[in-house]
N, C-alpha and C positions, 0 to 999 in steps of 0.2 A: 397143353394147348395155349398158343399165344393169343393175347388179346390186343386190342387197338393200341394200348399204351406201350406194350412191348415193341410193336412195329414202329411206333413214333419215336421211341427212345433210340432205336437202332439208327434211324435217319438222323436224329439229333446228334448222335455220337459222330456220324460221318460229317455233319455240318461243322461241328466243333473242330474236328481234325483239319478240315479244309480251311477254316477260318484261321487257325493257328499257322498253318503252312503259308497261307497267302500273305499274312502280315509280316512274316519273317523273311519273305523273299524280297530282296533288295531291287532298287530301280535299275541297277546295272544288269539285271537278268529279266528284261521285259517279256521274253518268250515264256519263261516259267511262270511269271505273274499272270500272263494271259491264260495259260493252260489251267492253272489252279482256279482262276476266276471263272473260266468257262465251266469247269467241273462243279464249282460251288453254285453258279448261276443255274445250271441244269438241275442240280440237287434241290435247291431252294424252290424252284418253280414246280417241279414234279411233286415234291413233298407238300407244298402249300395247296396245290390243286386237289390232291387226294385227301389231305387232312380237312380242308374246308368242306368237301363233299361228304366225307364219312365220319367226321367228328363234330365239326362246327354246326353243320346244318341240323343234325339230330338234336344238338344241345339248344339250338335256337327255338326249338319247339316247346321248351320248358321255360316258364317265367323265371325260375331261379337261375337259369343258365344264360339268359338273354344278354345281360351286361358283359359277362365274361366273354361270350362268343363274339360280340360286337367289338370288344377291345382287341381280341386276338386277330380278328379280320382287319382292323385298322392297322395293326402292327405289320401284318403281311403286306398291306398296301404300301406302307412306308418303306419296307424292305424292297419291294418291287421298284419303287421310284429311285432308291439308292442304286440298285442294280443298273437301271437305265442310265443314270448319271455316270456311273463308272464305265459303262460301255462306250460312252462318248468321249472319254478321256484317253490320253496317250499313256500307256502303261509304264513308260520310262520316266514320267514326270512326277514332280512332287505332289501335284494336285491329285494324281491317281492314288498315291500312298495315303494321303489325307482322307480321301473319300472311301478308300478300302477300309481304313481304320474305323470310320464312321459306320460303315456297313457291318463290320465285324462286331462292333459294340452293340449295335441294334439287334443283330442275330443272337448274340450271347444273352442279352437282356431278355429277349422274347423267349428263348428256350428255357431259361431259368424260371421266368414268371409262369410259363405254361406248365412246366413240370412241378412247380411248388404250389401253384394256385389253381389253374384251369383244370388240371388232371384231377385234383381233389373234388372240385365242384362237379365236374362232369361224371366222375366215378360214382358219385352218389345218385346221379340221375339215371344212369344206364344199368340195365340188368346184366348179369354175367353172360348169358347167352348172346345178348346184343353186342357186348364187347368183343366176343369171339367172331361173330358174323361181320361186324364192322372191320375187324382186322383183316378178314379174308377179302372184303370189298376194297379196303384201302390198299392192300398189297397188290391186287390185280390192277387197280387204277394207277397206282404209283409206278409200277413197271411200264405200263402203257405210256404214261406221261413222260417218263425218262426218255423214251424214244421220240415222242412228239416234240418235246422241248429241244432235244439235241439237233433237230432239223432247223431250228430257228437261228 
């Protein structure tokens, strides 16, 4: 049975793959940059919404998890702002490449920190059955949010 961490790691792997592809795509191929960015934008938004609802909120209920969850939420907010900045730029320009690199750096930092710190803290707070139930809720909401965000 998969737990919440298995689900999140699967999305994290997709985010890492998209980040790598996006920063390797050159300015002379703006259509490919845009397509990869759109896919990453949708993935990040759907993942963040479901993760915040089905991991961060439960962890906020514990004193021991409060600071970690707040920090993770703040990083999601920072990534959201970078995504919006990137949407406003021309994908064939140098500024787009610079901002894309900044976003990719932030995403990679967040994923590493989450997997090496937040998962350990939260893993001690949640019961095994809770982790499985949260995975089911996350998976359902993540799928729904992929559709919702794709419409934006």
